[in-house]
N, C-alpha and C positions, 0 to 999 in steps of 0.2 A: 722479537719474534714472538718469545717464549712470553712468560709472565711479566709485568712490568716491574723495573728494578726498584728498590728502595734506598734513595740516596738524598743526601741535602748538598745545597749548594752555596758556598760561600764566597762573596767577594770582599776583597781586601783593599778597597780604594775608596775615597772620599770625593764627593762631587762637590766642589765650590759654585756657588752660584752668584751672579753678580746682582745688586740691588733692584735694576729693572726686572731680571727675572724672577727674583724673590717677590716683587711687587705685582708682577703678572701673573704667578702663580697664588698669590693671595686673593686676589680680584676674582681670579677664574673659581677659585674653591667657594668665596663669598658667593659669588654668581650662581653655582651649583645648588647652595646650600638654600639659597631663596627660591630656587625653582623648585627644589624637593620639598620646602615646606607650602609653597603655593598649590603644589600638586596634592597634599594631603588635605590643604584646606577645601579645596575644590572636592575632593574625593567624600569630605565627610559632608558638604552642602547637597551633593549628589544624594548621598546615603539618607539625608534628612527628608528630601524632597521625596523620594521613592516611600521612605516611611509615611510620610504625611499623605501621599495620594492613597495608600493602602488603606490607611484608617478613615480617609473620607471615604472612599469605596465601601466600607464595610457599613460608614454609619448611614449611607443611603440605602442600603438593602433592609435595613430595620425601618 
């Protein structure tokens, strides 16, 4: 109800993953990384296209 508490939580156990779970987690991480990189590339390409159209419209005005 009052101000938020300032505290830390410590967990004292270690989770063992099976080889299948490790493999699945690795594949998921790789897939996520690939999607992020693809999104970056698309964003760069889109920005380049927008810049090119602005330059072209300015050139036609002269």
